[in-house]
N, C-alpha and C positions, 0 to 999 in steps of 0.2 A: 506356577504357571496358570492355574485356574483363575487367580486374582487378576492377572494380566488380561486374560480372555474376557473376564467380567468388565474390566475397565474399558477395553476396546469396544465391547458391545454398547456400553453407556455412551462413549464418545460418538459412535456412529448414529445412535438414536438422537443425541443432542444435535448432531450436524444435520441430519435429514428430517428430524421430526416425525419419523415413521418406523415402527417396529418391522413392518414388512420390507421396507427398503433396506434397512440395516441387515435383516436376515438374508436378503437376496445377495448383498455384497459379501457376506461372510459364508454363503453357501449352506445355510441352515434354515430351519423352519422358525417362524416368529415365536413359537412357544419357548424355544431354546434361548432366544434373546431375552424374553421376559424372565426366565429362570436366572439367567446370568445377572441381570440387573437387580433382581430381588436379592440374590446372594451378596452382591456388592453393597446394597443398601443395608443388609443385615450386618455385614462386616464393618461398615462405617457408622452404623447406628443413626443414620439420617435418611430422610426421604429425598431422593434426587430428582424424581420425575413426578409430575402431576398428570395422571391419566384420566381421560374422559372418553365418551363415545365418539367425539368429534376430532379431538387432537391430543397430542402429547406435548407438554411444555415443561421447562425446567422449574423446579422449586427455587426458592431463595438460596437454600443450601446447595442445590445443584449448580446454580449460577456461580456461587462462591468457589466451589471445588473444581469446576470445569477447567480453568486455566492450569491449575496445579496438576490435575490428572493428565492433561495433554502434555505438559512438560515432562512428567514422570515417564510416560510411554515413549516420548521422543528420546529421552536419555537412554532408556533400555534398548530401543531400536538401534541407537548409535553404538552401544556396547557390542551388540551382536552383528553389526554390519561388518562384512569382510572388507578391509581396506585395499586388498590386492585383488583387483578384478579387471578383466580386459574390457575394452570399449564395447565389444560385441555382447559380452555377458553382463554388462552393467544393468542392474535392476533396482527397483524400489519405487516408493511413492513420494512425491514432492508436493508439499503444500506451500503455495507461494502467495504473498500479498503484494498488490501493486496499485498505485493510483490509477484511476480510470483512463486518463489520457495516455499514459505510458503503456498501459496494458493493450489498449486498442491500436495505437499507432506504432508501437515498437515490439512488444511481446507477441503480438499477432504474427510477426515475421520470425522471431527467434524461436519460439516454442515449437512450432511445427517442424522446423529443420532439426532442432535438438531431438525431438521424439522420433523422427524418422531415422536419425543416426543411432538412437538408443531405444529400440522398440519395446524393451522390457521395463522402461521407466514410465510410470503414470504420473500425471500432473493434475492437481486441483488449483485453479487460479481464483483467488478471491480479490475483488476490486474494492478497495477501501481508500478514501481520500483523507486519511489521517495517519499519523505516526503510530505504529504498534510495537510493542515489545514482543519479538518473535518467540521468546522463551515462554512468556506467560500466556500467549494466545495460540500457541501450538503451530507456528509456522517454521518451515525449514529455511525460507528466504523471505525477507520483507524488504521490498524496494520502495524507496521514497527519496524526497529531496529536502526534507526538513532537517536542520542541524541538531538532531536529537540522538543521543547515544544511551545505551543501557548496560548495566552490569552483566557480565557474562556473555556479551554479544560483540562480535567482531564487525567493524565497519569496512566494507569493501568498496572503495570509490570506483565509480563507473565512468562518469564524465561530468564536465561543468554544466551548470544549469543557469545561464544568464537570464535575468529578468529585465523588463523595460517598463517605464511609466509612459502611458500613451492615452490619447483621446481622439475622438473624431473632430475634424475641423469645425463642424457645425456646433458642437458643444463649446469649443473654445471661443467661437464668434459670439455665442449667446451668453457665456458666463465669464469670459476673460481667461487669460493664461496665467497660471501662478509663476512667480519669479523666484520664490524661495519655498522650501518644504513647509514652512509654517503657514503659508497661504492656503494649503490644502484643507485647513479647518473650515474654510468658507466655500468649499467645493463639494459636489456630489462625487463620492468615490465608489468604485466597484471592487469589492474585497473578496479575497479567497478565505473562506470560513475558517480553515484550520490555522491560518497565520495571524488571525486577529486584526484588531483595528490600530495597532501600533506599527507604523511604517518607518523603516530605517533608510537613511541615505548617507552616502559617503561625501565628505567635504574636505577642504584643505585643513580644517581645524579638528577633524575627527568625525565620528559618527553622529548624525543628527536623527533623533527619534521624534516623531510627531503622532498625535492621535487624530485619526480621520473619522469622518462621518460616512457611514455606509448607506448609500442609496440602494445598493443591492449587494447581498452577501451570498455566495454560493461555493460549493466545493468542486466545481468543474470549470476548467479553463476555457473550454469552448463556449460555455454559456456566458462567461464574463466577456469573452471576445465579441460575441454577438451583441451584448448589451452596449459595449463600447462603440461598436460600429453604428448602433442605432442612436448614438449621441446621448446616452443616459448619464455619462460621467467619465471620470478618469480612472483607468484601470492599471493595476500593477500585475502583469502576467509574464509568462515565459516568452523570451524573445522568439523562439522558434514557432510559437503559436501565433504571435502578432506579426511576424516578418512579412508574410504575403500581403497583408493589409497595409503595412508600413511602406512596402515597395510600390504598392498601387496608389498611395496617397490617401487611402481611406481612413488611415490613422496617422497621427504624427507624434513623434516623441515629445515628452514634456519634462521639464527640469533636467535638461541634458548636462548641466554643470554639476548636478548632484546625482551621481549614478546610484542605482539600487545595488546593495551588496549581493554578490554572487552566491548562489547555492550550488551544491553538488548532488547529482544523482548518485545514490549509493545503495548497496545491498547489505542488509543487516542479517547476519547469520549467527545462530547460537554457537558459542565456542565449542561445545561438546559435539556438534554435528559438522563442524567446518571441514573436516577431512573425509567425510563420506564421499565416495567417488562420484556419485550422481550430482551432489551439490557442487563439488569442486569443478566438475566438467561444465555444469550450467553457468557457474560464475565466470569461467573462462570464456564461454560462448557469449555471455552478455558483455564482457569487456571488449571482445573483438568487434561485436556488433556496434557498440557505441563509439568505439575508436574509428571504425570505418565510416559510419554514417555522419559523425560530427554533428549530431543533433538533427540532421535533416530527416531522419526516419521517424521522429517522434510524431 
């Protein structure tokens, strides 16, 4: 058990960058955290942290071992988690990853209600606009829309995530409107960084993929929306993000005969944690929320 305590001390320091903060969370003095990490480094025969008078950073060895240590602690926590627990007594800590837009516009509603119903459950929400392997990066739930799956991870579909190609009328008047996906090579495009420059479109003859030129690449849908509204180029963004501007005529759909393939919002859960009561309960709450909102709450 001493080894587990040592690992948890290292994980907290890696997360917070502070011996004092880690000690406060564990209810001990900073010298105890230092001793635990020293023992762990002796056990592993590597230096995990680089200490200076100004800050604490991970060494290259620490960076390499961090995901594996997170996964190991998560697996042990799952073993000792009691699967039979009432709603009132449900407890534990959930580490959740979510894209920024979904976190702000959707989880901001779900999580407070969930925690009020389960006051003994604490939550750490990390906003990342990329796909992550929750096992390797130490998450209990990783929410995303990219069609990426991982070994040992369960995909829990939450709702459809339709996307639309659109542009401001001013841009189309200035640069012309494409009639085929291949025409996009001659246009300024506003791209979501994590999905890259290869855009796919459905057609009667199958999927069409084209390489586009990025006038602006960003990992936030709201920023791409504003750029499209300013007439900077053609954007491929979530329909629920673009819909108010489409309804107002500030943006217009482009290439309507070549729909953008649909994504799905899903929750990725490590298989060995999927039956933990707090995780199961939150997944159920997310499914109910998305089914009820039908994307309007994003």
